C-alpha positions in Angstrom: 17.0 17.5 15.5 18.3 14.6 13.4 20.6 15.4 10.5 21.1 13.3 7.3 24.3 12.6 5.5 24.4 13.9 1.9 26.8 12.9 -0.9 27.0 14.5 -4.3 27.8 12.9 -7.7 29.0 15.5 -10.2 30.9 18.4 -8.6 30.2 21.1 -11.2 27.8 23.9 -11.6 24.7 22.7 -9.7 26.8 21.0 -7.0 29.1 23.9 -6.3 29.6 26.9 -8.6 26.2 28.2 -9.7 26.1 30.8 -7.0 29.3 32.4 -8.5 27.4 33.4 -11.6 25.2 36.0 -9.8 21.5 35.5 -10.1 18.2 36.9 -8.8 15.1 35.1 -7.9 13.8 35.0 -11.5 15.0 31.6 -12.4 16.3 30.1 -9.2 13.5 30.5 -6.7 15.6 31.9 -3.8 15.5 35.1 -1.8 18.1 37.8 -2.7 21.5 36.5 -1.6 20.1 32.9 -1.2 21.9 29.8 -2.3 21.2 27.6 -5.2 24.1 25.1 -5.3 23.5 21.8 -3.5 26.6 22.2 -1.4 25.6 25.7 -0.2 22.1 24.5 0.5 23.4 21.7 2.6 25.5 24.1 4.6 22.5 26.4 5.1 20.2 23.6 6.3 20.0 22.3 9.9 18.8 18.9 8.5 21.5 18.3 5.9 25.2 17.3 6.4 27.4 17.4 3.4 29.8 14.5 3.8 31.2 13.5 0.4 31.5 14.2 -3.3 32.5 12.2 -6.4 33.7 13.3 -9.8 35.9 11.9 -12.5 37.8 15.2 -12.8 40.5 15.5 -10.2 40.6 19.3 -10.5 36.9 19.5 -9.6 37.4 17.1 -6.7 40.2 19.2 -5.3 38.4 22.5 -5.7 35.2 21.1 -4.2 37.0 19.7 -1.2 38.8 22.9 -0.4 35.8 25.2 -0.9 33.3 23.2 1.1 35.7 21.6 3.6 34.8 18.1 2.5 37.7 15.7 2.9 35.9 12.6 1.4 36.0 13.1 -2.4 36.1 10.2 -4.8 36.7 9.4 -8.4 34.4 6.4 -8.2 30.9 7.2 -6.9 30.0 3.7 -6.0 33.1 3.5 -3.8 31.9 6.8 -2.2 28.5 5.3 -1.4 30.1 2.1 0.0 32.5 3.9 2.2 30.4 6.9 3.4 27.0 5.4 3.8 25.0 8.5 2.8 21.3 8.9 3.6 20.8 11.0 0.5 22.6 11.2 -2.8 22.3 14.1 -5.3 23.0 13.1 -8.9 24.0 16.3 -10.6 25.9 15.1 -13.7 25.1 15.6 -17.4 21.9 14.1 -18.6 23.2 11.0 -20.3 24.4 9.7 -16.9 21.2 10.3 -14.9 19.5 7.0 -15.4 22.6 4.8 -15.0 23.6 6.6 -11.8 20.0 6.9 -10.4 19.5 3.1 -10.8 22.9 2.4 -9.2 22.2 4.6 -6.2 18.8 3.0 -5.6 20.2 -0.5 -6.0 22.9 0.4 -3.5 20.2 0.9 -0.9 20.5 4.7 -0.5 17.2 5.8 1.1 16.8 9.2 -0.6 17.7 10.2 -4.2 17.8 13.7 -5.7 18.1 13.2 -9.4 18.5 16.1 -11.8 16.1 16.1 -14.8 15.6 14.4 -17.0 15.5 11.0 -15.3 16.4 9.3 -18.6 17.4 10.0 -22.2 14.8 7.5 -23.3 11.6 6.1 -21.7 13.5 2.8 -21.3 16.0 4.6 -19.1 13.2 6.4 -17.2 11.5 3.0 -16.7 14.7 1.7 -15.2 14.9 4.5 -12.6 11.2 4.0 -11.8 11.6 0.3 -11.2 14.8 0.6 -9.2 13.4 3.2 -6.8 10.2 1.3 -6.3 11.9 -2.1 -5.9 14.3 -0.6 -3.3 12.0 1.8 -1.5 14.2 4.7 -2.5 12.5 8.1 -2.0 12.8 10.3 -5.1 12.7 14.0 -6.0 13.6 15.3 -9.5 15.1 18.8 -10.0 11.9 20.6 -10.9 12.4 23.6 -8.7 9.1 25.5 -9.4 7.3 22.7 -7.5 9.4 23.8 -4.5 8.9 27.5 -5.1 6.8 29.5 -2.6 5.5 31.7 -5.4 4.1 28.8 -7.4 2.8 27.2 -4.2 0.8 30.4 -3.5 -0.7 30.3 -7.0 -1.5 26.6 -6.6 -3.3 27.3 -3.4 -5.2 30.3 -4.9 -6.4 28.0 -7.7 -7.4 25.2 -5.3 -9.6 27.5 -3.2 -11.4 28.8 -6.3 -9.7 32.1 -6.7 -10.2 32.0 -10.5 -13.2 29.7 -10.6 -12.9 26.4 -12.3 -9.6 26.0 -14.2 -10.0 25.7 -17.9 -6.6 26.1 -19.5 -3.0 26.8 -18.7 -0.4 28.4 -21.0 3.4 28.7 -21.0 5.1 31.5 -22.9 8.7 30.9 -24.0 10.8 29.0 -26.6 12.7 26.2 -24.8 14.3 22.8 -25.5 12.4 19.6 -25.1 14.0 17.6 -22.3 16.0 20.3 -20.6 13.0 22.7 -20.1 9.7 21.1 -21.2 9.9 18.9 -18.1 9.8 22.1 -16.0 6.9 23.5 -17.9 4.7 20.4 -17.9 5.5 19.7 -14.3 4.6 23.2 -13.3 1.3 22.9 -15.2 0.6 19.7 -13.3 1.5 21.2 -9.9 -0.6 24.3 -10.4 -3.6 22.2 -11.3 -3.2 19.7 -8.4 -1.4 17.0 -10.4 -4.2 15.5 -12.5 -3.0 12.7 -14.7 -2.1 13.5 -18.3 -4.4 11.7 -20.8 -2.9 12.7 -24.2 -0.2 14.9 -25.8 0.5 16.3 -29.2 3.5 18.5 -30.2 5.9 19.8 -32.6 9.7 20.1 -32.7 11.7 22.9 -34.3 12.3 23.2 -37.1 9.1 21.7 -38.3 10.8 19.5 -40.9 13.1 18.0 -38.3 13.5 14.3 -38.9 14.1 11.7 -36.2 16.3 9.0 -37.6 17.3 5.7 -36.1 15.4 6.5 -32.8 18.2 8.9 -31.9 18.4 12.7 -31.5 21.9 14.1 -30.9 20.6 17.5 -29.8 17.7 18.5 -27.6 15.4 20.5 -29.9 13.0 23.4 -29.1 9.4 22.2 -28.9 5.8 23.3 -28.5 3.0 21.2 -27.2 -0.7 20.8 -26.3 -1.7 18.6 -23.3 -5.0 17.2 -22.4 -5.4 16.4 -18.7 -7.7 13.7 -17.4 -10.0 16.3 -16.0 -10.5 18.0 -19.3 -8.1 21.0 -18.7 -5.8 21.7 -21.6 -2.3 23.0 -21.4 -0.5 24.9 -24.2 3.0 26.2 -24.8 3.5 29.3 -27.0 7.0 30.3 -28.2 7.0 33.7 -26.5 9.8 36.0 -25.5 10.1 35.5 -21.8 9.1 32.9 -19.3 5.5 33.3 -18.1 2.8 30.9 -16.9 -1.0 31.6 -17.0 -3.9 29.6 -15.7 -7.3 30.7 -17.0 -10.4 29.9 -15.1 -14.2 30.3 -15.4 -14.1 33.4 -13.2 -10.7 34.8 -13.7 -7.0 34.2 -14.4 -3.6 34.2 -12.7 -0.4 35.0 -14.6 3.1 34.4 -13.2 5.3 36.8 -15.1 9.1 37.5 -15.5 10.0 34.1 -14.2 8.0 34.6 -11.0 8.9 38.1 -10.1 5.3 39.2 -10.7 2.0 37.5 -10.0 -1.1 39.1 -11.5 -4.6 37.9 -10.5 -7.7 39.1 -12.4 -11.4 38.3 -11.9 -14.3 39.0 -14.2 -16.3 42.0 -13.2 -20.1 42.2 -13.1 -22.0 41.8 -16.3 -22.7 45.0 -18.3 -26.2 43.8 -19.3 -27.7 41.4 -21.9 -26.4 41.1 -25.5 -29.1 42.6 -27.8 -29.0 39.7 -30.2 -28.3 36.6 -28.1 -30.0 37.8 -24.9 -27.0 36.3 -22.9 -25.2 38.3 -20.2 -22.3 40.3 -21.5 -19.1 39.4 -19.6 -17.8 42.2 -17.4 -14.3 43.6 -17.9 -11.4 42.0 -16.0 -10.6 43.5 -12.7 -7.2 43.3 -11.0 -7.3 41.9 -7.5 -4.6 41.6 -4.8 -1.9 39.2 -5.6 -0.8 36.7 -3.0 2.0 37.8 -0.7 4.9 35.4 -0.8 8.1 35.1 1.2 10.9 33.5 -0.8 12.7 30.5 0.4 15.3 28.2 -1.1 13.8 25.7 -3.5 16.9 23.4 -3.4 16.8 23.2 0.4 13.0 22.6 0.3 13.5 19.8 -2.3 16.0 18.0 -0.1 14.2 18.5 3.1 11.0 17.3 1.4 12.9 14.0 1.0 13.6 13.9 4.7 10.0 14.7 5.6 8.8 11.8 3.4 11.5 9.5 5.0 10.4 10.4 8.5 6.6 10.4 7.9 6.0 7.9 5.1 4.3 10.6 3.0 5.0 10.8 -0.7 7.6 13.4 -1.9 6.5 16.3 -4.0 8.2 15.1 -7.1 7.8 11.4 -6.4 9.1 8.8 -8.8 5.7 7.9 -10.3 4.8 11.5 -10.9 8.2 12.4 -12.3 8.1 9.4 -14.6 4.6 10.4 -15.9 5.8 14.0 -16.6 8.9 12.6 -18.4 6.7 10.3 -20.5 4.6 13.4 -21.6 7.8 15.0 -22.8 8.7 12.1 -25.0 5.2 12.1 -26.3 5.9 15.5 -27.8 8.7 14.1 -29.9 6.7 11.0 -30.8 3.7 13.2 -31.9 6.1 15.3 -34.0 7.4 12.3 -36.0 3.8 11.0 -36.4 2.7 14.3 -38.0 1.4 16.1 -34.9 -1.2 13.6 -33.9 -2.6 13.2 -30.4 -0.9 10.4 -28.5 -2.4 8.8 -25.4 -0.2 7.8 -22.4 1.4 5.5 -21.8 3.3 5.4 -25.0 4.1 2.2 -26.8 7.4 3.4 -28.3 10.0 3.6 -25.5 13.4 3.5 -27.3 13.7 7.0 -28.7 16.9 8.5 -27.3 17.4 12.3 -26.9 20.8 13.6 -25.8 20.3 16.4 -23.3 22.4 18.5 -21.0 
C-alpha cells in the first residue's frame, strides 16, 4: 500500500498538542482514546508518513521534533517544501496566515492541501486560494471535521433515503463566532442536505449595534443567520446553550444533540382524525424510532485519507475547494447582511474586501 509524505506548517495545538487537553468525542469526532492532532493521526494511519514540520518558534520546532521523532524541522516553510518534497501539506497556523500559505503551497506544486478554516480573512483572500488550487491542480480539504464524522454521515444517509420525508428546514442551536464556527455550521447544514448551492443569506452580528468600519473587524463576532438553499430549504441558527443540529422533514425530524453524542430520530404517527372546522387530517404525535448505529472513527485521518483517495481516483474531495469557497462566502454574507440592516443578500457577493481577524 502506497504511503504519502506529509509536512505540517504551524507546530502548535492542532498539529501536536491538542490530545494533551483530554477530550471526548463530543467536539472532535473520534472514538474514546482516539487521536485528533495531525501528527498523531499521521502516526496512526497506514497511508500517511509524517516527514517534516515548520514553525517560526524554535521551542515548538524542538518539542515537535522530539515528540514525533521528526528530524526535518524548519523555520522557513517554503524551504521545507523545497527540500522535503511532501505529497501533502497541512497548514495549521493562525487564521490570518491561511490564505498566504495556502496559495504558496499550491503554487509550489504540492499535490494535496489540508487548510484549516477559514481559507481567508476576506473573500479576496479566499478567492486567491481558490484560484491557486484550481490553477495548479492542488487537491483541497478544509478543516470542517463534521463532514468527516461517521455520526453526521449516518444522519446524512438517513435523510437521503427519505427517513424524515422531504427536508424542509435545518436548525443549529448555539452561540458561536462568525468565521471560527459559522463555517462549521453552514458546512454541516450543506453536508446533511446533500450540498445544494446556497442562494441567499441574511444575518446579524452581536451586539446588534456593532459597526463595521473601514472594511475591517479586529475581532471575530458572534453571529446568527438564515440561509436559503437553491432547493428552497432554509437553515437557521439560534443562540442556544449547547451545540445541536436538527433537520425537519415532511414526515419527521432528526436531531444531533450534545455535539453528536446523541442522535434522536422522530417520525409523525398516524393521524388522529379530521379537524372539526377545517376537515383536514390532524397530524399524529411524534414517535421516536431507532437511531442509526454508528462506529466512531478519526475525522482527521478521514480528512487526510480522503485527499489521498481523490488523488488516486480523480474523484473530488469531500470539502473540495469550490465547495469550501462557497461556504466561506456564505459566512461573509452574514457580516455584509448585518451592515446592510439584515437584508437578504444573494451569492456571489459583490463586496469582497471586508477583512475579519479570526483565530
